[in-house]
GUVEXSE-727844 format. One record per residue (C-alpha): residue number from 1; residue in one letter; x, y, z. Coordinates in nm, 4 decimals. Last residue first. Example, Ala and Ser with C-alpha at 12.3 -4.5 7.8 and 13.67 -1.06 7.14 Angstrom:
R   k r        X        Y        Z
R   2 S   1.3670  -0.1060   0.7140
R   1 A   1.2300  -0.4500   0.7800
//
This chain:
R   k r        X        Y        Z
R 374 A  18.4775  10.4906  12.7558
R 373 P  18.4528  10.4320  13.1284
R 372 F  18.6803  10.1533  13.2570
R 371 D  18.5933   9.7890  13.3225
R 370 G  18.9105   9.6514  13.4825
R 369 T  18.7046   9.4714  13.7446
R 368 L  18.8596   9.5949  14.0695
R 367 T  18.7391   9.3667  14.3509
R 366 C  18.5215   9.5038  14.6317
R 365 T  18.5444   9.5600  15.0083
R 364 G  18.3019   9.7501  15.2309
R 363 V  18.3189   9.9582  15.5496
R 362 R  18.0277  10.1553  15.6963
R 361 D  18.0896  10.1988  16.0706
R 360 A  17.9673  10.5607  16.0558
R 359 G  18.2664  10.6345  15.8284
R 358 L  18.3043  10.5699  15.4576
R 357 D  18.5780  10.3064  15.4810
R 356 F  18.6326  10.1631  15.1308
R 355 T  18.8452   9.8488  15.0908
R 354 V  19.0010   9.7451  14.7591
R 353 D  19.0601   9.3871  14.6455
R 352 T  19.2894   9.3276  14.3494
R 351 G  19.1729   9.1944  14.0129
R 350 V  19.2842   9.4957  13.8104
R 349 E  19.5747   9.6717  13.9790
R 348 G  19.4886   9.9618  14.2049
R 347 G  19.4080  10.3291  14.2091
R 346 F  19.2693  10.6097  14.4219
R 345 R  19.1796  10.9749  14.3789
R 344 P  19.0038  11.2114  14.6174
R 343 I  18.7456  11.4629  14.4843
R 342 V  18.8773  11.8146  14.5361
R 341 V  18.6986  12.0444  14.7820
R 340 G  18.7504  12.4149  14.7044
R 339 S  18.4614  12.5070  14.9335
R 338 S  18.3169  12.7891  14.7214
R 337 P  18.1020  12.5655  14.4999
R 336 D  17.9716  12.3837  14.8112
R 335 V  17.9470  12.0149  14.7234
R 334 R  17.6322  11.8157  14.7934
R 333 I  17.6189  11.4372  14.8209
R 332 T  17.2514  11.3441  14.8298
R 331 G  17.0854  11.0372  14.9838
R 330 R  16.7865  10.8206  14.9009
R 329 V  16.5797  10.5237  15.0145
R 328 T  16.2955  10.4295  14.7808
R 327 L  15.9480  10.2751  14.7658
R 326 T  15.7021  10.3980  14.5026
R 325 E  15.3755  10.2328  14.3946
R 324 Y  15.3614  10.0410  14.7205
R 323 R  15.1579   9.7540  14.8677
R 322 D  15.1470   9.4614  14.6221
R 321 G  15.5242   9.4507  14.5841
R 320 G  15.7013   9.7853  14.6225
R 319 D  16.0329   9.6427  14.5046
R 318 A  16.2995   9.8782  14.6355
R 317 I  16.4842  10.1555  14.4540
R 316 L  16.8051  10.2412  14.6407
R 315 Q  16.9069  10.5965  14.5701
R 314 V  17.2098  10.8093  14.4994
R 313 R  17.2199  11.1810  14.4224
R 312 V  17.5395  11.3586  14.3203
R 311 A  17.5918  11.7319  14.3592
R 310 D  17.7261  12.0509  14.1973
R 309 A  17.7770  11.9653  13.8293
R 308 F  17.6900  12.2991  13.6683
R 307 G  17.3760  12.4341  13.5038
R 306 T  17.2597  12.6247  13.1980
R 305 G  16.9373  12.7868  13.0813
R 304 G  16.6444  12.6167  12.9164
R 303 E  16.4230  12.3177  12.9960
R 302 P  16.6626  12.0795  12.8202
R 301 L  16.9600  12.2196  13.0176
R 300 D  17.2772  12.3485  12.8513
R 299 V  17.5829  12.2449  13.0541
R 298 A  17.8321  12.4849  13.2129
R 297 G  18.1825  12.3621  13.2884
R 296 D  18.3701  12.0561  13.4056
R 295 P  18.1121  11.7898  13.3175
R 294 V  18.0901  11.4818  13.5461
R 293 Q  18.0156  11.1563  13.3634
R 292 L  17.9768  10.9059  13.6453
R 291 D  18.1162  10.5534  13.6842
R 290 L  17.9826  10.3160  13.9501
R 289 L  18.1824  10.1468  14.2288
R 288 I  18.0145   9.8739  14.4356
R 287 A  18.0744   9.7730  14.7970
R 286 G  17.9905   9.5040  15.0554
R 285 P  17.9616   9.1771  14.8617
R 284 G  18.2065   9.2900  14.5947
R 283 V  18.2208   9.5105  14.2870
R 282 C  18.4723   9.7527  14.1388
R 281 G  18.4730   9.9544  13.8173
R 280 I  18.1085   9.8958  13.7297
R 279 V  18.0109  10.0863  13.4135
R 278 A  17.6531  10.2003  13.4749
R 277 Q  17.3764  10.1312  13.2249
R 276 R  17.2414  10.4607  13.0974
R 275 G  16.9571  10.6803  13.2170
R 274 V  16.6660  10.5246  13.4054
R 273 P  16.6022  10.1507  13.4447
R 272 E  16.2359  10.0625  13.5182
R 271 A  16.2047   9.7234  13.6918
R 270 C  16.5612   9.7486  13.8190
R 269 P  16.7594   9.4343  13.9044
R 268 G  17.1034   9.5967  13.9428
R 267 T  17.2589   9.9082  13.7929
R 266 T  17.1429  10.2520  13.6857
R 265 V  17.3309  10.5606  13.5695
R 264 T  17.2173  10.9225  13.5379
R 263 D  17.4068  11.2192  13.3932
R 262 L  17.3214  11.5920  13.3956
R 261 P  17.0100  11.5740  13.6166
R 260 R  16.8536  11.9075  13.7259
R 259 L  16.8611  11.9274  14.1070
R 258 D  16.8701  12.3046  14.1634
R 257 I  17.2457  12.2993  14.2360
R 256 T  17.2929  12.0845  13.9275
R 255 V  17.2837  11.7069  13.9280
R 254 V  17.5054  11.4025  13.8709
R 253 S  17.2806  11.0988  13.9108
R 252 A  17.3057  10.7597  14.0749
R 251 R  17.0562  10.4723  14.0636
R 250 L  17.0761  10.1426  14.2474
R 249 C  16.8500   9.8380  14.2163
R 248 V  16.9279   9.5883  14.4892
R 247 D  16.9852   9.2115  14.5067
R 246 D  17.3465   9.1115  14.4532
R 245 T  17.5143   9.4348  14.5649
R 244 F  17.3555   9.4024  14.9112
R 243 G  17.5483   9.0833  14.9912
R 242 P  17.7199   9.2149  15.3032
R 241 P  17.5472   9.5329  15.4262
R 240 G  17.6265   9.8575  15.2447
R 239 V  17.8907  10.0658  15.0723
R 238 V  17.8139  10.2688  14.7578
R 237 V  18.1060  10.4097  14.5593
R 236 V  18.0546  10.6994  14.3196
R 235 H  18.2908  10.7504  14.0287
R 234 G  18.4421  11.0399  13.8337
R 233 S  18.6961  10.9617  13.5651
R 232 G  19.0696  10.9227  13.5067
R 231 A  19.0589  10.5532  13.5931
R 230 Y  18.9343  10.6405  13.9422
R 229 Q  18.8382  10.9716  14.1000
R 228 F  18.6189  10.9216  14.4040
R 227 L  18.2806  11.0268  14.5423
R 226 S  18.1119  10.8752  14.8489
R 225 A  17.8004  10.6718  14.9308
R 224 R  17.6546  10.5200  15.2471
R 223 M  17.4165  10.2297  15.3123
R 222 S  17.2601  10.0974  15.6366
R 221 G  17.1055  10.4348  15.7226
R 220 P  16.7639  10.3459  15.5847
R 219 P  16.7003   9.9707  15.6127
R 218 H  16.8142   9.7127  15.3544
R 217 P  16.5597   9.5094  15.1542
R 216 F  16.3034   9.7712  15.2579
R 215 D  15.9594   9.6865  15.3970
R 214 S  16.1145   9.5861  15.7316
R 213 F  16.2122   9.9462  15.7960
R 212 S  15.8462  10.0419  15.8114
R 211 A  15.6971  10.2531  15.5359
R 210 T  15.5496  10.5903  15.6233
R 209 V  15.2700  10.6697  15.3807
R 208 I  15.2026  10.9066  15.0917
R 207 R  14.8748  10.7974  14.9306
R 206 S  14.6783  11.1194  14.9794
R 205 D  14.9476  11.3243  14.8063
R 204 V  14.9431  11.0845  14.5102
R 203 P  14.5783  11.1563  14.4400
R 202 G  14.3498  10.8493  14.4571
R 201 D  14.3678  10.5330  14.2490
R 200 G  14.5736  10.3104  14.4758
R 199 L  14.9125  10.1636  14.5543
R 198 A  15.0823  10.3227  14.8552
R 197 V  15.3539  10.5816  14.8037
R 196 A  15.6734  10.5485  15.0072
R 195 V  15.9650  10.7925  15.0084
R 194 T  16.2602  10.7435  15.2407
R 193 D  16.5609  10.9578  15.3319
R 192 T  16.8564  10.7785  15.4923
R 191 L  17.1109  10.6894  15.2251
R 190 G  17.4180  10.8261  15.4021
R 189 A  17.6523  11.0906  15.2654
R 188 T  18.0179  11.1357  15.1653
R 187 V  18.1653  11.4235  14.9628
R 186 A  18.2635  11.6477  15.2559
R 185 A  18.3839  11.3433  15.4528
R 184 E  18.6561  11.2700  15.1961
R 183 A  18.7149  10.8951  15.1685
R 182 V  19.0674  10.7538  15.1500
R 181 P  19.1006  10.5012  14.8679
R 180 A  19.4312  10.3087  14.8487
R 179 G  19.7030  10.4509  14.6279
R 178 G  19.6794  10.6747  14.3233
R 177 Q  19.8093  10.4565  14.0440
R 176 A  19.6674  10.1550  13.8610
R 175 A  19.3541  10.3209  13.7252
R 174 A  19.5390  10.6428  13.6479
R 173 V  19.7594  10.4538  13.4053
R 172 E  19.4756  10.2940  13.2058
R 171 P  19.2831  10.6213  13.2137
R 170 P  19.5579  10.8343  13.0532
R 169 E  19.7572  11.0583  13.2891
R 168 G  19.7563  11.4370  13.3127
R 167 T  19.6799  11.4032  13.6834
R 166 D  19.4396  11.6974  13.7100
R 165 A  19.2771  11.6801  14.0548
R 164 F  18.9019  11.6475  14.0287
R 163 Q  18.6244  11.9049  14.0773
R 162 I  18.2581  11.8741  14.1715
R 161 A  18.1525  12.2364  14.2351
R 160 G  18.0971  12.2967  13.8666
R 159 Q  18.3007  12.5336  13.6523
R 158 T  18.2882  12.8829  13.5007
R 157 R  18.0870  13.0694  13.7600
R 156 Q  18.0165  13.4413  13.7236
R 155 D  17.6526  13.3990  13.6241
R 154 E  17.5958  13.1956  13.9413
R 153 T  17.7153  13.4968  14.1456
R 152 L  17.3846  13.6749  14.1051
R 151 F  17.1703  13.3655  14.1354
R 150 Q  17.2951  13.1410  14.4133
R 149 R  17.5067  13.3832  14.6134
R 148 Y  17.2682  13.6788  14.5831
R 147 A  16.9664  13.4580  14.6463
R 146 Y  17.1306  13.3210  14.9589
R 145 F  17.2126  13.6726  15.0791
R 144 G  16.8539  13.7814  15.0178
R 143 G  16.7247  13.4764  15.1973
R 142 G  16.9520  13.5475  15.4923
R 141 G  16.8209  13.9019  15.5150
R 140 V  16.4640  13.7817  15.4920
R 139 A  16.5306  13.5155  15.7557
R 138 V  16.6967  13.7680  15.9862
R 137 V  16.3965  13.9995  15.9543
R 136 A  16.1611  13.7072  16.0187
R 135 V  16.3585  13.6058  16.3271
R 134 V  16.3284  13.9585  16.4663
R 133 A  15.9553  13.9639  16.3992
R 132 V  15.9171  13.6219  16.5571
R 131 V  16.1001  13.7499  16.8664
R 130 L  15.8699  14.0490  16.8928
R 129 N  15.5580  13.8404  16.9090
R 128 I  15.3295  13.6343  16.6899
R 127 V  15.3809  13.2888  16.8389
R 126 R  15.5257  13.0350  16.5954
R 125 Q  15.3962  12.6823  16.6423
R 124 K  15.1320  12.6752  16.3696
R 123 R  15.3830  12.8108  16.1186
R 122 G  15.6157  12.5181  16.1803
R 121 A  15.3506  12.2612  16.0964
R 120 A  15.2728  12.4415  15.7723
R 119 L  15.6435  12.4599  15.6834
R 118 A  15.6907  12.0889  15.7461
R 117 D  15.3850  12.0011  15.5395
R 116 D  15.5021  12.2214  15.2507
R 115 V  15.8449  12.0596  15.2591
R 114 Q  15.6916  11.7120  15.2505
R 113 K  15.4679  11.8101  14.9584
R 112 E  15.7699  11.9440  14.7666
R 111 D  15.9490  11.6149  14.8245
R 110 L  15.6473  11.4233  14.6955
R 109 H  15.6408  11.6359  14.3787
R 108 E  16.0053  11.5450  14.3241
R 107 E  15.9198  11.1790  14.3800
R 106 L  15.6545  11.1831  14.1088
R 105 T  15.8962  11.3396  13.8608
R 104 L  15.8920  11.7037  13.7540
R 103 P  16.2506  11.7229  13.6310
R 102 G  16.4881  11.4324  13.6768
R 101 F  16.5729  11.2178  13.9751
R 100 A  16.4118  11.2728  14.3113
R  99 E  16.5197  11.4519  14.6261
R  98 S  16.5217  11.3880  14.9958
R  97 S  16.7740  11.6103  15.1649
R  96 A  17.1003  11.4724  15.2887
R  95 G  17.2033  11.5113  15.6435
R  94 G  17.1674  11.8158  15.8689
R  93 T  17.3911  11.6896  16.1497
R  92 I  17.0949  11.5709  16.3576
R  91 L  16.9333  11.4024  16.0553
R  90 D  17.2503  11.2123  15.9654
R  89 R  17.2936  11.1152  16.3320
R  88 W  16.9385  10.9797  16.3410
R  87 A  16.9947  10.7635  16.0313
R  86 A  17.3218  10.6329  16.1773
R  85 A  17.1458  10.5391  16.5037
R  84 R  16.8832  10.3453  16.3089
R  83 P  17.1447  10.1642  16.1008
R  82 A  17.3494  10.0782  16.4159
R  81 P  17.0603   9.9403  16.6222
R  80 M  16.9866  10.1816  16.9101
R  79 R  17.1594  10.1551  17.2495
R  78 A  17.4105  10.4393  17.2227
R  77 L  17.1547  10.6470  17.0343
R  76 L  16.9295  10.6594  17.3413
R  75 T  17.2037  10.7861  17.5745
R  74 E  17.2991  11.0361  17.3030
R  73 F  16.9438  11.1709  17.3169
R  72 A  16.9999  11.3080  17.6667
R  71 E  17.3232  11.4901  17.5815
R  70 A  17.1801  11.6220  17.2542
R  69 A  16.8678  11.7486  17.4301
R  68 D  17.0792  11.9387  17.6831
R  67 A  17.2886  12.0882  17.4004
R  66 S  16.9690  12.1978  17.2246
R  65 Y  16.7519  12.0211  16.9666
R  64 L  16.4454  12.2464  16.9499
R  63 I  16.5110  12.3316  16.5826
R  62 M  16.5258  11.9556  16.5283
R  61 L  16.1505  11.9433  16.5895
R  60 G  16.0558  12.0803  16.2477
R  59 N  15.7301  11.8861  16.2546
R  58 A  15.7912  11.6941  15.9317
R  57 R  16.1552  11.6175  16.0231
R  56 A  16.0940  11.4918  16.3768
R  55 H  15.7983  11.2745  16.2733
R  54 E  15.9896  11.1498  15.9666
R  53 I  16.2657  11.0363  16.2023
R  52 P  16.0083  10.8958  16.4473
R  51 D  15.8483  10.6744  16.1778
R  50 D  15.4803  10.6393  16.2686
R  49 H  15.4152  11.0011  16.1806
R  48 A  15.1790  11.2389  16.3665
R  47 V  15.1493  11.6074  16.2754
R  46 L  15.2228  11.7947  16.5969
R  45 E  15.0483  12.0494  16.8208
R  44 R  15.3049  12.1599  17.0776
R  43 G  15.2752  12.0081  17.4257
R  42 Q  15.6399  12.0248  17.5279
R  41 A  15.7846  11.9261  17.1857
R  40 L  16.0975  11.7762  17.3482
R  39 A  15.8862  11.5472  17.5676
R  38 T  15.6972  11.4180  17.2656
R  37 L  16.0240  11.3840  17.0733
R  36 F  16.1806  11.1732  17.3515
R  35 R  15.8757  10.9481  17.3796
R  34 H  15.8815  10.8987  17.0017
R  33 A  16.2506  10.8060  17.0221
R  32 I  16.1748  10.5568  17.3024
R  31 E  15.9144  10.3867  17.0827
R  30 D  16.1324  10.3899  16.7703
R  29 A  16.4212  10.2224  16.9540
R  28 E  16.1881   9.9634  17.1097
R  27 G  16.0457   9.8749  16.7695
R  26 Y  16.3900   9.8568  16.6093
R  25 S  16.5086   9.6284  16.8910
R  24 L  16.7265   9.7800  17.1612
R  23 E  17.0937   9.6934  17.2117
R  22 A  17.1803   9.5743  17.5615
R  21 G  17.2574   9.8127  17.8458
R  20 E  17.3901  10.1491  17.9544
R  19 P  17.1246  10.3629  18.1175
R  18 L  16.8612  10.5327  17.9024
R  17 R  16.7441  10.8919  17.9179
R  16 P  16.3995  11.0434  17.8592
R  15 L  16.3793  11.4252  17.8510
R  14 S  16.2476  11.6569  18.1228
R  13 L  16.2247  12.0233  18.0173
R  12 P  16.1086  12.2296  18.3126
R  11 A  15.7641  12.3867  18.2586
R  10 D  15.7697  12.7457  18.1303
R   9 G  15.5914  12.6808  17.8032
R   8 A  15.6324  12.6286  17.4284
R   7 R  16.0093  12.6866  17.4291
R   6 L  16.1719  12.7842  17.1006
R   5 F  16.1032  13.1574  17.0998
R   4 G  16.1747  13.2137  17.4664
R   3 T  16.5020  13.0239  17.4395
R   2 R  16.6109  13.2295  17.1373
R   1 M  16.5398  13.5524  17.3216
//
C-alpha cells in the first residue's frame, strides 16, 4: 500500500548514479541533484527552486526517499563538496528545522510560509483513494498522540529537557575539571537551513528567494553546533571553517518547545545585536564557545503561560549587501524531554587549547579564555 501511495506511475524508477571520481563543483553537484530529484518525482507537479535542497524540502520529496533511492544518491554524495554533502545528510536524517528568534519575527513568518508551501505542494500530489484515507486516519491518530504528549503532559513537567549533571562544584573548579570535550550526537546539529529575503518594497512573501552558496561567507553545512557544560554553566560551541570566528555574526538562543526565546546571546560583527553580549569561554580559528543561561524549571513567558528550556537555536547572520534584507543560515538543537539526555561536561586550564569534534568532519580548536559566566 505504501508503494502505491508514493509512486506517481507504474514506470520503473531509474535514478542517476555516479561512478567513483574527482570531487564535483558546487554547480555540478546541484545539477546532478536536480536530475536525481526529477527522476525521483516521476512526473509529479513540482514547485521549482534553484537550490536542490530547498527544492526537495518544499516539494516534500524526501517522503519518496526509499532504500533504492538512498543507495543511488550515496554515489552522488560521495563526490559532492563536503559542505554540500553534509547539508544533504542533515536533510535526509531529518535535520534541524528552520526557525527564527523571538516571537512574531520576520524570519518566523518566513518559516510559516515555507511550511504552507510544502503542505500545498504535498496536497496536489495525493490521490483521493483508500490509501489516502488510511494515511489520514493514521495522521489524525498521531496528531492526537502528539497533542496529548505536548499539551496534556506538559502540565506535569517540572524541568526543561536541557539538563546538566550536578557536580556540586563552584565555577572556577568545574572549569578546570571534567576532561576533554566529547560531543553528544543527540545535542549536536548542523547549520544548514537558509532564509533569504531580497530588498524591495513589496510583501515579504513575494521577496523570498533562494540565495546561492556564494552569497554566504560560509556555505550551509560548513558549520555545526553542540551543547556542553563548562565552568558550571551551559554553553554552545560552534565549529566551522578556519578563520570563521573572525568575520561572522553569530546568535544563539535557548528556546521552549514552541520556540519562545528564554535567553539570547550575540557575538561578532552584527549590524543589529539581539539579546545580551555573549561571554566567550573559548575562541580559536575553528571554534568558539558561547555561554547560555539555561533555566532548570518553568519560566513565565511575556505573552503569557510558562515554558521550559527544550532546545537551542544557532544562526549565522550574513551581510545582505545591496541584494538582501535578510540572509541567514540556521540550525536547531532539539532535546526530547523524555530522552534523559544529559549535556556532557568538559574542563581545562585557562590558556590551553581544546579540540571539539562534532562529527561530519567538523573539527575545531580554540583556546580557553578564562572568561566565565557571572
